[in-house]
C-alpha positions as CSV (number, residue, x, y, z in Angstrom):
1,X,22.4,-31.6,-4.1
2,X,24.0,-29.3,-6.7
3,X,26.9,-30.7,-8.7
4,X,29.7,-28.5,-7.5
5,X,32.0,-29.3,-10.4
6,X,29.3,-28.2,-12.9
7,X,28.2,-25.3,-10.8
8,X,31.6,-23.5,-10.6
9,X,32.1,-21.4,-13.7
10,X,35.3,-22.4,-15.5
11,X,35.9,-18.8,-16.7
12,X,34.9,-15.2,-15.9
13,X,31.2,-15.3,-16.8
14,X,31.1,-11.6,-16.2
15,X,32.6,-11.1,-19.7
16,X,29.6,-13.0,-21.1
17,X,27.0,-11.3,-18.9
18,X,28.3,-7.8,-19.8
19,X,27.0,-8.4,-23.4
20,X,23.5,-8.5,-21.9
21,X,23.9,-5.3,-19.8
22,X,25.3,-3.6,-22.9
23,X,22.3,-4.7,-25.0
24,X,20.0,-3.3,-22.3
25,X,21.9,-0.1,-22.1
26,X,21.9,0.4,-25.8
27,X,18.1,-0.1,-25.9
28,X,17.4,2.1,-23.0
29,X,19.7,4.8,-24.3
30,X,17.3,5.5,-27.2
31,X,14.6,6.5,-24.6
32,X,16.7,9.0,-22.7
33,X,14.8,12.2,-22.1
34,X,11.6,11.0,-23.8
35,X,9.5,10.9,-20.6
36,X,8.5,7.2,-21.1
37,X,10.0,5.2,-18.2
38,X,8.0,2.0,-18.7
39,X,8.6,1.9,-22.5
40,X,12.3,2.3,-21.8
41,X,12.2,-0.5,-19.2
42,X,10.4,-2.9,-21.5
43,X,12.8,-2.3,-24.4
44,X,15.8,-2.7,-22.1
45,X,14.4,-5.9,-20.5
46,X,13.6,-7.5,-23.8
47,X,17.1,-6.9,-25.2
48,X,18.7,-8.1,-22.0
49,X,16.6,-11.2,-22.0
50,X,17.5,-12.0,-25.7
51,X,21.2,-11.5,-25.0
52,X,21.1,-13.8,-21.9
53,X,19.5,-16.6,-23.9
54,X,22.7,-16.7,-26.0
55,X,24.9,-17.4,-22.9
56,X,25.9,-21.0,-22.1
57,X,24.3,-21.0,-18.7
58,X,21.2,-22.6,-17.1
59,X,20.0,-19.7,-14.9
60,X,16.8,-18.8,-13.1
61,X,15.7,-15.3,-12.2
62,X,15.7,-15.3,-8.4
63,X,13.8,-12.1,-7.9
64,X,12.3,-9.9,-10.6
65,X,11.0,-6.4,-10.5
66,X,7.3,-7.3,-10.9
67,X,6.6,-6.8,-7.2
68,X,7.4,-3.1,-7.5
69,X,7.0,-2.2,-11.1
70,X,4.7,-3.4,-13.8
71,X,7.2,-4.8,-16.3
72,X,7.1,-6.9,-19.4
73,X,6.9,-10.7,-19.1
74,X,10.7,-11.1,-19.7
75,X,13.0,-11.7,-16.7
76,X,10.2,-12.2,-14.1
77,X,10.8,-14.2,-11.0
78,X,11.4,-17.9,-11.7
79,X,12.0,-17.5,-15.4
80,X,14.8,-19.5,-16.9
81,X,17.4,-18.0,-19.3
82,X,20.5,-19.2,-21.1
83,X,21.1,-22.0,-23.6
84,X,20.7,-24.7,-20.8
85,X,24.4,-25.6,-21.2
86,X,27.0,-24.8,-18.6
87,X,26.8,-23.9,-14.9
88,X,23.5,-23.9,-13.0
89,X,23.0,-20.4,-11.6
90,X,20.7,-18.0,-9.9
91,X,20.3,-14.6,-11.5
92,X,19.3,-11.1,-10.3
93,X,18.8,-8.4,-12.8
94,X,17.6,-4.8,-13.2
95,X,17.5,-3.8,-16.8
96,X,17.3,-0.2,-15.8
97,X,18.3,0.9,-12.3
98,X,16.9,4.4,-12.6
99,X,14.1,4.2,-15.2
100,X,12.9,7.6,-14.3
101,X,16.4,9.0,-14.6
102,X,16.3,7.7,-18.2
103,X,12.9,9.1,-18.9
104,X,14.0,12.6,-17.6
105,X,17.5,12.6,-19.0
106,X,19.1,12.6,-15.6
107,X,22.5,11.1,-14.8
108,X,23.2,7.8,-13.0
109,X,21.1,5.2,-14.8
110,X,22.7,1.8,-15.3
111,X,21.8,-1.7,-16.6
112,X,23.0,-4.3,-14.1
113,X,22.9,-8.0,-13.1
114,X,24.7,-10.5,-11.0
115,X,24.8,-14.3,-10.9
116,X,25.8,-16.9,-8.3
117,X,25.6,-20.7,-8.1
118,X,22.0,-22.1,-7.6
119,X,20.9,-21.7,-4.0
120,X,23.5,-19.1,-3.1
121,X,21.2,-16.1,-3.0
122,X,18.7,-15.0,-0.4
123,X,15.2,-15.6,-1.6
124,X,12.7,-13.5,0.4
125,X,9.0,-13.1,-0.6
126,X,6.0,-11.0,0.4
127,X,7.7,-7.6,0.0
128,X,10.0,-5.9,-2.5
129,X,11.8,-3.7,0.0
130,X,14.6,-4.0,2.5
131,X,16.3,-1.7,5.0
132,X,20.1,-1.7,4.4
133,X,23.4,-0.1,5.3
134,X,26.4,-0.5,3.0
135,X,30.0,0.4,3.8
136,X,33.4,-0.3,2.2
137,X,36.3,-2.6,3.4
138,X,37.6,0.1,5.8
139,X,34.4,-0.1,7.8
140,X,33.3,-3.7,7.1
141,X,34.7,-5.3,10.3
142,X,33.2,-2.5,12.4
143,X,29.7,-2.7,11.0
144,X,27.4,-4.6,13.4
145,X,23.7,-5.6,13.1
146,X,22.8,-3.2,15.9
147,X,23.4,-0.3,13.5
148,X,20.0,-0.9,11.8
149,X,18.2,0.0,15.1
150,X,20.7,2.6,16.4
151,X,20.3,6.3,15.9
152,X,22.0,7.5,12.6
153,X,24.4,9.6,14.7
154,X,25.7,6.4,16.5
155,X,26.3,4.6,13.2
156,X,27.9,7.6,11.6
157,X,30.3,7.9,14.6
158,X,31.2,4.3,14.1
159,X,31.9,4.8,10.4
160,X,33.9,8.0,11.1
161,X,36.1,6.2,13.6
162,X,36.8,3.3,11.2
163,X,37.7,5.8,8.4
164,X,39.6,8.1,10.7
165,X,37.4,11.0,9.7
166,X,35.2,13.5,11.5
167,X,31.5,12.9,11.2
168,X,31.3,16.3,9.5
169,X,33.4,14.9,6.6
170,X,31.1,11.9,5.9
171,X,28.8,11.7,2.9
172,X,25.7,9.4,3.2
173,X,23.8,8.2,0.1
174,X,20.1,8.1,0.7
175,X,17.2,7.7,-1.7
176,X,15.1,10.9,-1.6
177,X,11.8,9.3,-0.4
178,X,9.2,10.5,2.1
179,X,9.9,7.4,4.2
180,X,13.4,8.8,4.8
181,X,12.4,12.2,6.1
182,X,13.4,11.4,9.7
183,X,16.6,9.6,8.6
184,X,17.7,12.5,6.5
185,X,17.1,14.9,9.4
186,X,19.1,12.6,11.7
187,X,22.0,12.6,9.3
188,X,22.1,16.3,9.0
189,X,21.7,16.9,12.7
190,X,24.8,14.6,13.2
191,X,26.7,17.0,10.9
192,X,27.1,14.6,8.0
193,X,26.3,15.3,4.4
194,X,23.2,13.7,2.9
195,X,23.5,12.9,-0.8
196,X,19.9,12.6,-1.9
197,X,19.1,10.7,-5.2
198,X,15.7,10.0,-6.6
199,X,16.8,6.6,-7.9
200,X,20.0,4.6,-8.4
201,X,20.2,2.3,-5.3
202,X,22.8,0.0,-6.9
203,X,25.0,2.9,-7.9
204,X,24.8,4.2,-4.3
205,X,25.9,0.8,-3.0
206,X,28.8,0.6,-5.4
207,X,30.0,4.1,-4.3
208,X,29.6,3.3,-0.6
209,X,31.1,-0.2,-1.0
210,X,34.4,0.9,-2.6
211,X,37.2,2.8,-0.8
212,X,38.2,6.1,-2.3
213,X,34.9,7.3,-3.6
214,X,33.1,10.4,-2.3
215,X,30.4,8.3,-0.6
216,X,31.1,6.8,2.9
217,X,27.9,4.9,3.6
218,X,24.5,4.1,2.1
219,X,21.5,4.0,4.5
220,X,17.8,3.6,4.2
221,X,15.1,1.4,2.6
222,X,15.3,0.4,-1.0
223,X,14.6,-2.5,-3.4
224,X,15.4,-6.1,-2.4
225,X,16.5,-6.9,-6.0
226,X,18.9,-4.0,-5.9
227,X,20.1,-5.1,-2.4
228,X,21.0,-8.6,-3.6
229,X,22.7,-7.3,-6.7
230,X,24.7,-4.9,-4.5
231,X,25.6,-7.7,-2.1
232,X,27.0,-9.7,-5.0
233,X,29.2,-6.7,-5.9
234,X,30.3,-6.3,-2.3
235,X,31.7,-9.9,-2.4
236,X,34.1,-8.6,-5.0
237,X,35.2,-5.5,-3.1
238,X,35.3,-6.7,0.6
239,X,32.7,-4.2,1.4
240,X,29.8,-5.1,3.8
241,X,26.0,-4.8,4.0
242,X,23.5,-5.5,6.8
243,X,19.8,-5.6,5.9
244,X,16.4,-6.9,6.8
245,X,12.9,-7.0,5.2
246,X,10.9,-3.8,5.4
247,X,7.3,-4.2,4.2
248,X,5.7,-0.9,3.1
249,X,2.1,-1.8,3.9
250,X,0.1,-3.9,6.4
251,X,-0.8,-6.2,3.5
252,X,2.9,-6.8,2.7
253,X,3.7,-7.3,6.4
254,X,1.0,-10.0,6.7
255,X,2.3,-11.7,3.5
256,X,5.9,-11.7,4.7
257,X,4.9,-13.2,8.1
258,X,2.6,-15.8,6.4
259,X,5.6,-16.8,4.2
260,X,7.6,-17.6,7.4
261,X,10.1,-14.7,7.3
262,X,11.2,-13.0,10.5
263,X,10.9,-9.2,10.2
264,X,13.4,-8.7,13.0
265,X,16.1,-10.8,11.5
266,X,19.1,-8.8,10.3
267,X,21.3,-10.4,7.6
268,X,24.9,-9.7,6.8
269,X,26.5,-9.9,3.3
270,X,27.5,-13.5,3.6
271,X,23.8,-14.5,4.4
272,X,22.4,-12.5,1.5
273,X,25.0,-14.1,-0.9
274,X,26.6,-17.1,0.7
275,X,29.5,-17.6,-1.7
276,X,32.2,-15.6,-3.4
277,X,31.5,-17.4,-6.7
278,X,29.6,-14.4,-8.0
279,X,29.8,-12.4,-11.1
280,X,28.6,-8.8,-11.5
281,X,28.1,-6.7,-14.6
282,X,26.8,-3.2,-15.2
283,X,26.7,-0.8,-18.2
284,X,26.1,2.9,-18.0
285,X,22.9,4.3,-19.7
286,X,23.3,7.9,-18.7
287,X,26.5,9.5,-17.4
288,X,27.1,8.7,-13.8
289,X,29.7,8.7,-11.0
290,X,31.0,5.3,-11.9
291,X,30.1,4.7,-15.6
292,X,29.7,6.9,-18.6
293,X,26.4,6.7,-20.5
294,X,25.9,5.3,-24.0
295,X,27.1,7.5,-26.9
296,X,25.6,7.2,-30.3
297,X,27.3,8.3,-33.5
298,X,25.6,7.2,-36.8
299,X,25.7,3.5,-37.1
300,X,28.0,3.1,-34.1
301,X,27.6,3.5,-30.3
302,X,30.0,3.3,-27.4
303,X,29.3,1.8,-24.0
304,X,31.1,1.8,-20.7
305,X,30.8,-1.2,-18.4
306,X,32.0,-2.6,-15.1
307,X,32.6,-6.3,-14.6
308,X,33.6,-7.9,-11.2
309,X,34.3,-11.4,-10.1
310,X,33.9,-12.3,-6.4
311,X,36.4,-15.1,-6.1
312,X,39.4,-13.2,-7.6
313,X,38.1,-9.7,-6.7
314,X,38.9,-8.8,-10.3
315,X,37.5,-5.5,-11.5
316,X,37.4,-4.6,-15.1
317,X,36.3,-1.4,-16.8
318,X,35.3,-2.1,-20.4
319,X,34.8,0.4,-23.2
320,X,33.0,-1.2,-26.2
321,X,32.2,0.1,-29.7
322,X,29.1,-1.4,-31.2
323,X,27.9,-1.5,-34.8
324,X,24.3,-0.5,-34.8
325,X,23.0,-1.5,-38.2
326,X,20.7,-4.3,-36.8
327,X,19.7,-2.4,-33.7
328,X,18.8,0.6,-35.7
329,X,16.3,-1.4,-37.8
330,X,14.8,-2.7,-34.6
331,X,14.4,0.8,-33.3
332,X,12.7,1.9,-36.6
333,X,10.2,-0.9,-36.3
334,X,9.6,-0.2,-32.6
335,X,8.6,3.4,-33.1
336,X,7.5,4.0,-36.8
337,X,8.7,7.3,-38.1
338,X,10.9,8.0,-35.1
339,X,14.0,10.0,-36.2
340,X,17.3,8.5,-35.2
341,X,19.3,10.3,-32.5
């Protein structure tokens, strides 16, 4: 049994974790527009890993990105990070949510992570994808598991009633993927607006999960890692998520079933993350709807971050100035002869 006294962080760990998302964002920012998504991801992941190892935690990566993307060895599933001192935690990370956005110089890429006490996070296996719907606190009590199987028009009518809007005034965040062709058609036929994005699942969930944004709901199939990170953030905003596993091939489906998971089971936020003792941190890489991207100026850079704590529902926006002397030398060594931006 976990030692609960040791496992409850004595302070806002988000303020420690944000140093790791800042490090990842500063590394990834050097690759913006260079057309090299995997090199950007490797650089960001290595810097995030190094920064996490300086934090007084004993954390294990619950679910890495290796099931969907060929990444470097750092921050893979099961890997331990931290100094080994302090609270025992589970960690979910995405050094770049939107690696192709970075490669192509598009807006909306972030470095993001969340932690919770050991054993608090859902631990699926066999597939890297899940179907999900995310809403804010206004709709949270109205969101029911049946929404995942209902026509999009039915769910959008439910959201519209809860928000006291017309369906025609709703905006739905959807990843622009072939698998969502029918969903996008349903959304548009219902009269709602489909906001299509090539990447940025976590950003979409943050927008849908907070009142007062221009996004009313997120729908569709996306990454499990991003879903768990988003669920941690929702514990700090009173938003809600429902989700279930969605294998993308017959092989994945067989593996999920062999691992003992029920493909029909629909989970709510509290089952994906079963505690409010969560910490969330994100730093912008490129300009987006929530966070500004990294700005470089000579030997200095500026980053823009969001830190949230579930228990107190504290939300902090942090603007940080960084001295880049050491990072600049690392960049020179990484790409010999590369001119500084």
